[in-house]
C-alpha positions in Angstrom: -11.6 -15.0 -67.0 -12.5 -14.2 -63.5 -10.3 -15.6 -60.8 -11.5 -18.0 -58.2 -9.2 -16.3 -55.7 -11.1 -13.0 -55.8 -14.4 -14.6 -54.6 -12.4 -16.9 -52.2 -10.9 -13.8 -50.6 -14.5 -12.5 -50.1 -15.5 -15.8 -48.6 -12.5 -15.7 -46.2 -13.2 -12.1 -45.2 -16.9 -12.8 -44.5 -15.9 -15.9 -42.6 -13.6 -13.8 -40.3 -16.4 -11.3 -39.9 -18.8 -14.1 -38.8 -16.1 -15.2 -36.3 -15.9 -11.7 -34.8 -19.6 -11.3 -34.6 -20.1 -14.7 -33.0 -17.4 -13.8 -30.5 -19.2 -10.6 -29.7 -22.4 -12.4 -29.1 -20.7 -15.1 -27.0 -19.5 -12.3 -24.7 -22.8 -10.5 -24.5 -22.8 -11.0 -20.7 -19.0 -10.8 -20.1 -18.2 -8.1 -17.5 -16.4 -5.1 -19.1 -16.2 -6.7 -22.5 -15.6 -4.4 -25.5 -17.2 -5.4 -28.8 -15.0 -5.7 -31.8 -15.9 -4.5 -35.3 -14.4 -6.1 -38.5 -13.4 -3.5 -41.0 -12.9 -4.6 -44.6 -10.5 -3.2 -47.2 -9.9 -4.0 -50.8 -6.7 -5.8 -52.0 -4.3 -4.6 -54.7 -5.4 -4.0 -58.3 -4.2 -5.2 -61.6 -3.9 -2.5 -64.2 -4.8 -3.9 -67.6 -4.6 -0.8 -69.6 -5.9 2.8 -69.8 -8.8 4.5 -71.5 -8.6 7.0 -74.2 -8.8 9.7 -71.6 -5.8 8.3 -69.9 -7.7 7.0 -66.9 -6.4 3.6 -65.7 -8.4 0.4 -66.3 -8.0 -1.7 -63.2 -9.3 -5.0 -62.0 -9.4 -5.8 -58.2 -8.4 -9.1 -56.8 -10.6 -9.2 -53.7 -11.0 -8.1 -50.1 -9.5 -8.7 -46.7 -10.2 -7.8 -43.1 -8.0 -4.7 -42.6 -8.5 -4.3 -38.9 -10.7 -5.5 -36.0 -10.7 -2.6 -33.5 -12.2 -2.8 -30.1 -15.1 -0.4 -29.5 -14.3 1.3 -26.2 -17.7 2.8 -25.7 -19.2 2.9 -22.2 -21.1 -0.2 -21.1 -24.1 0.2 -18.8 -23.4 0.2 -15.1 -25.3 -2.3 -13.0 -25.3 -2.1 -9.2 -24.4 -5.4 -7.4 -24.0 -4.3 -3.8 -20.8 -6.4 -3.6 -18.1 -4.3 -2.1 -15.2 -5.7 -4.2 -17.1 -4.9 -7.4 -16.1 -1.6 -9.1 -17.0 -0.1 -12.5 -15.2 2.5 -14.5 -17.2 5.4 -15.7 -15.3 7.1 -18.5 -11.8 6.6 -19.8 -9.3 4.2 -18.3 -8.4 0.6 -17.4 -7.6 -1.2 -14.2 -3.9 -2.0 -13.8 -3.1 -5.6 -13.0 -0.1 -7.8 -12.3 -0.3 -11.3 -13.8 2.7 -13.2 -12.5 5.0 -10.3 -13.3 3.2 -9.3 -16.5 1.5 -5.9 -16.5 -2.0 -6.2 -18.0 -5.0 -3.9 -18.1 -8.7 -4.5 -17.8 -12.2 -2.9 -17.8 -13.6 -5.7 -15.7 -14.0 -4.9 -12.0 -15.4 -8.1 -10.7 -12.6 -8.4 -8.1 -12.3 -10.8 -5.1 -10.3 -10.9 -1.9 -7.7 -13.6 -1.7 -6.8 -15.8 1.2 -4.1 -13.3 2.3 -6.3 -10.3 1.8 -5.1 -9.4 -1.7 -7.5 -7.8 -4.1 -7.5 -10.1 -7.1 -9.3 -10.6 -10.5 -11.2 -13.8 -11.2 -8.1 -15.4 -12.8 -5.8 -14.5 -9.9 -4.1 -11.3 -11.2 -3.2 -8.8 -8.5 -5.0 -5.4 -8.7 -2.4 -2.6 -8.4 -2.8 0.8 -6.8 -1.4 2.9 -4.1 -1.4 1.3 -0.6 -2.1 3.5 2.4 0.4 4.1 5.2 -1.4 4.9 8.4 -4.4 6.0 6.5 -2.5 8.3 4.2 -2.2 7.7 0.4 0.5 9.1 -1.8 0.1 8.7 -5.6 3.8 9.4 -6.0 4.7 6.0 -4.6 5.4 2.9 -6.6 2.4 0.8 -7.7 1.9 -2.2 -5.5 -0.8 -4.9 -5.0 -3.7 -3.8 -2.8 -4.7 -5.7 0.3 -8.0 -5.7 2.3 -7.3 -8.0 5.1 -10.0 -8.6 7.8 -7.1 -8.6 10.3 -6.2 -5.0 9.6 -6.3 -2.8 12.7 -7.3 0.8 13.4 -4.9 2.0 16.1 -6.3 3.5 19.3 -6.4 7.2 20.0 -6.2 8.8 23.4 -8.9 11.2 24.4 -7.9 14.8 23.9 -11.2 16.7 24.3 -14.3 16.1 26.5 -17.6 17.9 26.4 -20.7 17.5 28.6 -24.0 19.2 27.8 -25.7 19.5 31.1 -27.9 21.6 33.3 -27.3 22.3 37.0 -30.5 22.8 39.1 -30.7 26.5 40.1 -33.2 25.5 42.9 -30.7 23.1 44.5 -29.8 23.9 48.1 -26.3 25.0 48.9 -24.4 21.8 49.4 -26.5 20.0 46.8 -24.5 17.7 44.5 -24.7 16.2 41.0 -22.3 13.7 39.3 -22.0 12.3 35.8 -19.6 9.7 34.4 -17.6 10.1 31.2 -15.6 7.3 29.6 -12.3 8.3 28.1 -9.5 6.3 26.3 -5.8 6.2 26.9 -3.1 5.7 24.2 -3.4 1.9 24.5 -7.1 2.0 23.9 -7.9 1.3 27.5 -11.0 2.8 29.0 -11.3 4.9 32.2 -14.5 6.2 33.7 -14.0 9.7 35.0 -16.6 11.2 37.4 -17.4 14.9 37.1 -18.7 16.0 40.5 -20.6 19.3 41.0 -21.4 20.9 44.4 -23.5 24.0 44.8 -21.5 26.4 47.1 -23.6 29.5 46.7 -26.3 31.1 44.6 -25.2 30.8 41.0 -21.9 29.2 42.0 -20.9 25.5 41.8 -17.6 23.8 42.4 -16.4 20.9 40.3 -14.0 18.1 40.8 -12.9 15.4 38.3 -12.0 12.0 39.7 -10.5 8.8 38.4 -10.8 5.4 40.1 -7.7 4.8 42.3 -7.1 1.4 40.7 -6.7 3.0 37.3 -3.6 4.9 38.5 -2.1 2.1 40.5 -3.3 3.2 44.0 -6.0 2.1 46.4 -8.7 3.8 48.4 -10.7 6.8 47.3 -10.8 8.1 43.7 -7.9 10.3 42.7 -8.7 13.9 41.8 -7.5 15.1 38.4 -8.6 18.7 38.8 -11.1 21.0 40.4 -12.4 24.5 40.1 -15.5 26.8 40.2 -18.3 27.5 37.7 -20.2 30.8 38.0 -23.5 31.7 36.4 -25.3 35.0 35.9 -29.0 35.6 36.8 -30.1 34.2 33.5 -28.4 30.9 34.1 -25.5 31.5 31.6 -22.0 30.4 32.4 -19.8 33.5 33.1 -16.7 31.8 34.5 -14.5 30.2 33.4 -14.6 32.3 30.3 -12.9 29.6 28.3 -12.5 25.9 28.2 -10.7 24.1 31.0 -7.4 22.9 29.4 -4.5 20.6 30.2 -6.2 18.2 32.6 -3.5 15.6 33.3 -3.9 11.8 33.8 -0.6 10.3 34.9 0.7 7.0 36.2 -1.9 4.8 34.5 -1.7 1.3 35.9 -1.9 -0.4 32.4 1.3 1.2 31.3 -0.3 3.6 28.9 1.4 7.0 28.3 0.4 9.9 30.4 -2.5 11.8 28.8 -3.8 15.3 28.9 -7.3 16.4 27.9 -9.4 19.5 27.6 -12.9 20.0 29.1 -14.9 22.0 26.5 -17.4 24.2 28.3 -18.2 26.2 25.1 -19.1 25.0 21.6 -17.5 26.2 18.4 -19.6 29.4 18.4 -18.4 30.2 21.9 -21.8 29.5 23.5 -21.7 27.7 26.8 -23.0 24.1 26.8 -23.4 24.1 30.6 -26.4 26.0 32.0 -28.1 26.6 35.3 -31.9 26.6 35.2 -34.7 25.6 37.6 -35.0 22.0 36.5 -33.4 18.8 37.6 -29.6 18.5 37.2 -29.0 16.2 34.2 -26.5 15.6 31.4 -28.1 15.8 28.0 -25.0 14.7 26.0 -21.5 13.5 26.5 -18.8 13.5 23.8 -15.1 12.7 23.7 -12.7 12.1 20.8 -10.8 9.0 21.9 -11.4 5.4 20.8 -10.0 1.9 21.3 -8.4 -0.1 18.6 -10.6 -1.9 16.1 -10.6 -4.5 13.4 -11.7 -4.1 9.8 -15.5 -4.7 9.7 -16.3 -3.7 6.1 -15.1 -1.4 3.3 -16.3 0.4 0.3 -14.6 1.8 -2.9 -15.2 5.5 -3.5 -15.4 7.4 -6.7 -11.7 8.4 -6.6 -10.7 4.8 -6.1 -10.0 5.1 -2.4 -10.7 1.9 -0.5 -12.3 3.2 2.7 -12.1 0.7 5.6 -14.8 0.8 8.3 -13.6 -0.6 11.6 -15.3 -2.1 14.6 -14.4 1.0 16.7 -16.5 3.2 14.4 -13.5 4.7 12.7 -12.9 4.9 8.9 -9.5 4.7 7.5 -8.2 4.6 3.9 -6.6 1.2 3.0 -5.4 2.2 -0.5 -6.4 3.6 -3.8 -7.0 1.9 -7.1 -5.0 3.1 -10.1 -6.2 3.6 -13.6 -4.3 3.6 -16.9 -5.1 5.7 -19.9 -3.6 5.0 -23.4 -3.2 7.4 -26.3 -4.6 4.8 -28.6 -6.9 2.3 -26.9 -7.6 0.5 -30.2 -3.9 -0.4 -30.2 -4.2 -2.6 -27.1 -3.8 -6.3 -27.6 -6.5 -8.6 -26.2 -5.0 -11.2 -23.9 -8.1 -13.1 -22.9 -9.6 -13.2 -19.3 -10.9 -9.7 -19.9 -7.3 -8.4 -20.1 -5.4 -6.2 -22.5 -1.6 -5.8 -23.2 0.1 -2.5 -24.2 1.7 -2.4 -27.6 3.7 0.0 -29.7 0.5 1.1 -31.3 -1.3 1.8 -28.0 1.6 3.8 -26.6 2.9 3.7 -23.1 0.1 3.6 -20.5 -0.3 6.8 -18.4 -1.1 5.5 -14.9 -2.5 7.6 -12.1 -5.5 8.1 -9.8 -9.2 8.1 -11.0 -10.7 11.5 -12.0 -7.3 12.9 -12.9 -5.4 13.3 -16.2 -8.4 12.4 -18.4 -9.1 9.2 -16.4 -12.7 8.4 -15.5 -14.2 7.9 -12.1 -15.2 4.7 -10.3 -18.5 3.4 -9.0 -18.1 1.0 -6.1 -20.5 -1.9 -5.6 -21.3 -2.0 -9.4 -20.0 -3.6 -12.6 -19.7 -2.3 -16.1 -21.6 -4.6 -18.5 -20.6 -5.7 -22.0 -21.1 -3.0 -24.6 -22.2 -5.5 -27.2 -25.5 -4.4 -28.8 -27.5 -7.5 -29.8 -29.5 -5.6 -32.4 -26.4 -4.3 -34.1 -24.7 -7.7 -34.0 -27.7 -9.4 -35.6 -27.8 -6.8 -38.4 -24.1 -7.3 -39.0 -24.7 -11.1 -38.9 -27.3 -10.8 -41.7 -24.9 -8.7 -43.8 -22.0 -11.1 -43.3 -24.3 -14.0 -44.2 -25.5 -12.3 -47.4 -21.9 -11.5 -48.3 -20.8 -15.1 -47.8 -23.8 -16.3 -49.9 -23.0 -13.8 -52.7 -19.3 -14.8 -52.9 -20.4 -18.5 -52.9 -22.6 -17.7 -55.9 -19.7 -16.1 -57.7 -17.6 -19.3 -57.1 -20.4 -21.5 -58.6 -20.8 -19.0 -61.5 -17.1 -19.0 -62.4 -17.2 -22.8 -62.2 -20.1 -22.9 -64.7 -18.2 -20.5 -67.0 -15.1 -22.7 -66.9 -17.3 -25.8 -67.6 -18.8 -23.9 -70.6 -15.4 -23.0 -71.9 -14.2 -26.6 -71.7 -17.3 -27.9 -73.5 -16.6 -25.6 -76.4 -14.0 -28.1 -77.8 -16.6 -30.8 -78.2 
């Protein structure tokens, strides 16, 4: 007589399948969620004999859910514009620290904590490679990443100055022209230098570079930093000096900054002069220098290789760290831990951790999130199948009950 346990195993299996499907649908909008798929397998068999051809005659005792693997297919990427959001495109998982426990996640909806730490929604620290003076080394030990608004970009002393200008060829001998250039010292302090030009003869100008006396701790007239002569040919092209003016010193700065030395670039990278003499008013068309003051972190973005690029108030960009990604030999072997997190297991193998876009790990998309990969049409189809399977096994139970009732009534 058929066993109730066979159909009950079917009911139990279909019930578990319904639980998996309902969990998938419940996480339809969960960031980075990976759908699970219940996979059935038959149970052991009872051999009740063999046929005349020697083939075994077996009766099965039901079914069970053999595994519920996670489907690590790519979810769609949705732009959010939030700088702390980041999506993985391809293989890999973010590496997290949850109170000393190493966990992994596909969800990149991060936030910045009160102390500048990059955190998940449940407070886990996001791990990566912090930058030291803007330099990142992936050989260093993983550590929590921080993006503090108080982070500073150090100042840089001016090392090169260039002025695109024209000196009036029609100016009388003794005619002058001056233009200011702001430079920075090693402390980020500013100093306005004055470049003075005086026509001394046809096609010949003298120059003198001055700094305010107060800037170098003296009083009175501006202090000269250097002087020389510019010579032009009949076409207005600079012929001397034949190279840039180098090693102009600025010493004894009153604010205590280190002595600085800068170069005055008279020629561009193709060795064409940027100072001309033509019959038009003397004027500076452009002024450039490579120094800057200190600045505070104004904004940041996460690049495709995981680099957190800080943008500072002084206009400089500086790397603040780099996100790490983990790749496992068997992603289906990861253990779900809730809160969009996974744990490594013997089945998953040891996580191979490194930078994005290396070692088979995918890239990142900043200001975006990976959506759940649950397909509602597929889940509804599976829901119908699980429902029909449950109904069919229920009908078997009622049929066996009727058969038993018929057998009992035979004695009457």
